[in-house]
N, C-alpha and C positions, 0 to 999 in steps of 0.2 A: 548309512555306511558305518559310522563310528559306533552308533548304538548297537548294531549287529555284531561288530567285532568285540565290543566289551561284553555283551551278553553271552556270546558264544565262547568266551575265554580265549579268543585269538589275540586279544589285546588286553593289557592290564586294566583292572577295574578302577584303579586309583585315579585321582584327578591329575591331569598333565598340565603344568603351568610353566610359563617363562616370563622374565621381566618385560614389562610393557605390553603384556598380552591384551589387556582391555583397550589400550590406545591403538594397537594394531587393528583390533576388531572394529573400533570406531572409525578409523581411517578407511578401512575396507568398505564399511557401510556408506560412508560419505562418497567414496569413489563410485560405488554402485549407483547411487542416486544421480551423480553427475553423468556417468557414461550412459545410464538409462535415459536421461534427458536428451543426450546427444543422439541416441538411437531413435527416439520418438521424433526429434526435430529433423534429422537428416535421413533416417532409414538406412544408415550405413551398416553393411553386414559385419564389418570388423567390430563395431560397437556391440552387436549382439553376442559375438563370440567372447568379447571381454566381459560382458555381463554374466555370461554362463560361467566363465572361469572364476570371476570374483565371487559369484554366488556359491560355487563349490568350495572355494577357499574359506569363505565366511562360515559356511555350514560346518566344515571340519574344525576350524579354530574355535567355533562357538560351542561345540559339544565336547571336545577333548578335556576342557577344564572341569567337567562335571563328573563327579565320582560315580562308580557303579551302583552304589546304594540309592542314587537319585534317578536312575534310568527309567523307572516306571513313570515318574512325573514327566521326564523329557519325552518319552514316547507318546504320552498323551498330548503333550504340547505340540509335538511334530505332527501328530494326527490332525490336530486342529488346523495347523497350517495347510495340510493337504486339502481340507475342506474349503479353506479360503481360496486356494489355488483353483479348485474345481469351480467354485462360484465365479471367480474372475474369468475363467475360460467360458463359462456360460454367458457372461455379458458380451464377450468377444464374438461368439458365434450365435448370439441371440437365442439361446436355448433355456427356456424357463425352468424346465425340470432340473437341469444341471445347476442352475442358480439356487433353486430351493434346496436341493440335496446338499450342495456345497455349504450353504448357510447352516443347515442342520448339523452336518459333521463338524463344521468349524465351531459352532456354538456349544455343542455337546462336549467336544474335546476340551475347550477352555473351561467349561463348568467342571468337568471331571478333574482337570488339572488343579483348579482352585480347591476342590474337595480334598484331593490327595495332599496338597500343601498344608491345608488345615490339619489333616490327620497327622502330619509330621511336625506340626507347630512351627512352621517356617513359611516365609513368603516366597512367591515365585521368583522374585529378584534374587533372594538368597540362594535358591536352587541353581539359577542360571549363572550367577556371577560370584557366588560365594566360594567356589573351588572346594566344596566339601569333599573330604577324603584326601586332600593333598598332603596333610600331615597327621590326619586323625588316627592312622594305624600305628604310630610310633609308640614307644614304650609306655604302657600303662601298667603300673605296678598293682598287682592283684594278690591279696593274701589268700592262702590256702592252695589246694591243688584239685585237679580234675580227678574224680573218683569213678572208675569204670565198673560196670556191672554186666554180668552175662545175661543172655536172654532167658536162661533157665531160672535165675534168681528173679528177673523181672516178671516172669510168668507167675510166680507165687504171690508177688505183690498185687499184680493185676487181678488174679483170681479172687482175692479178698476185697477188691475195691468196689465201692458202691456208686462212685461217680468218677467218670473219666472224661477229660477234655483233650481232644487232638488239636494241636496248633501247627498247621502245615506251612511250609516255606518252600524256597526254591529247591531244597534238597529232595523234596517229594517229587517235584517236577522232573528233575534230572534223572532220578531213579525210576520214574513212572510207577510210583508206589501207590497211587490213589486207589486202585482196585483192592490191593492187599490191605490198605488202611480200612477201607469200607468193610472188608470181610472180617477183620479183627473187631471192628466196631459192632458188627452184628453178633459175633460170638460173645462179646462182653455184655451186650444187651440180654441175650439169652441166659447169661450167667447172673443176671439180676442187677447189672450196673446201669446207671443213667449215663448216656453217651452224648456228647456235644462236640461240635467242631467250631473252634474260634478263628474268625477270619479278620486279620488286620487289613485296613484299607490299602496299604502299600506292600503287602506280602507278595513275594514272587518277583518276577521281572517285568511285568506289564500289568496294566489296570485289570482287575478282576481275574487274575491268573488262577488263584486258588479256587475261586468259585466255579470256573469253567472245568477245572480238573475234577473237582468233587462231583459236579453235575454229570460229567462223563461217566463216573463210577456209580451213578444213581444213588448218591447219598441223599436221604430225605431232606428237602429244603428246610423243614421246620427244625432240623438239628443244626443248621448253620446259624451261628450266633455272632453278633457284632461285638466289637471290643468292649464297649461300655457295659453290655449285658453280662458278659462272662466275668469282667472284673468285679462286678458287684457280688458275685458268689464264689470267687476264686478261693477264698480262705476255707471254704467247706468242701473243696474238691479233693478227692483222695489222690488221684494221679493225673498229672498233666504230661502229655506226650508231645514234645517239640520235635517236629520232623524237618530238620534242615533249615530252620528259621534262625536268624541271628539278631539283627538290630531291633526287630519288632518285639523282642522279648528281653531286651538288654536292660537290667535294672539301673545301669549307669545313666540312663536317660532321666531318671528321677533323683539320683543320688550323687552323681559326679558332675559338679559345675564346670569342670575343665573338659568334659567330654563334648565332642562335636554334636552329639545327638541329645545333649541336655535339654530338657523341656519337651521332648517328643513324646506324645502319648504312646504307651506300649500295652501289650497284654501282660498283666501282672502274674505270670505263671510262677514266679518265685514265692508267691504267697500260698501256693498249693502245698498240701502235706508232703507229696513226693513228686519230683520232676524227673522224667526220663528224657534226655537230650540225645537225639539220633544225629550223629555226624560221621562223615567219611574219615576225618582225621582231627588232629588237635589244632589246626591252623585257624586263623581269624576268618571272619565272614567275608563276603564279597566286597564290602566297603572297607575292609581292613581293620575294623574295630574289634578289640578284645571284648568278649561277652562275659561279664562278671557273674552271670547266672550259672555258668558252668563250674564255678568254684564254690557255689553255695553248699551248705551242709545237707540240704534236702534234695540236691541234684545228683543224679547218677548218669554217667555217660554210657551210651551204647554205640560203639564204633562199628563202621562198616556201611555197606550199601543199604539204603533205607528199605528198598523192596525186599531184599534178602532178610533183613531184620524182622520186618513185618510178617513175612511168610514163616520165619522161624517161630515167632510168637504164636501165629495161628496153628502151626504144627504142634506146639507145646500143649495148646488147649485140646486139640483133636486127639492127641495121644492119651 
């Protein structure tokens, strides 16, 4: 419920905390164990209703202190729990298929959760209990200013580019721009450019989000590159096009020790010769952190809907 509300924008993406929150959650968990034991021992219906209520309260209070930027990890973790629940149900009704399927979902979910935590250079405990995003979006002083560019000027730079890397983020998903991105990539290839798509392990709002969208647009699998592979060649890239991504390309992760994402591996698009950052506006990303990439000398901002921008660039080439 909370993950849905945060991801859909119906609830703020920042972490929600209050004094003694962890103590309250611990007491709720202990109460759950006690009342659960009472239910097993007495089969009292009231105890079952109390367990359901306490479980719901613990779920809500356990997720609200987790910032929106960590939601992909939380969703993967909750998916793992769903598998464990299915497996437990299988033991209750003596269904071997449900037991095995639940174990597979539970195991794969926790493995993916660990992989994503490593990609963020953080522990699962820090994600669940660190209240990331509670204060991270407050004043970060950044020198310089965002420099906007028109699609017409961007077209001239792309026309001369020999290598282009697309870095998709949640902005591409919101605008449903994957098909336009793929079309622009094909045009650039025909124009002589080498095109790649750089995928960060936690880009988007759920595990594998960007991979699924690009696969839907029939982007060739061999053009999808992992973070380490593209970082090794980023300095030779003519143009990097960031489509609605924020934290996964934020140089503060390696430069600002006071940043909440310091130490998180990112796609080093700031090392490219030119960076086009597509954003709907000048606000901070979903996690509330200011992206210092947008203030770099080699970065130009293209404001507006990502799909409209991509289609505009495609039209520039066709004209």
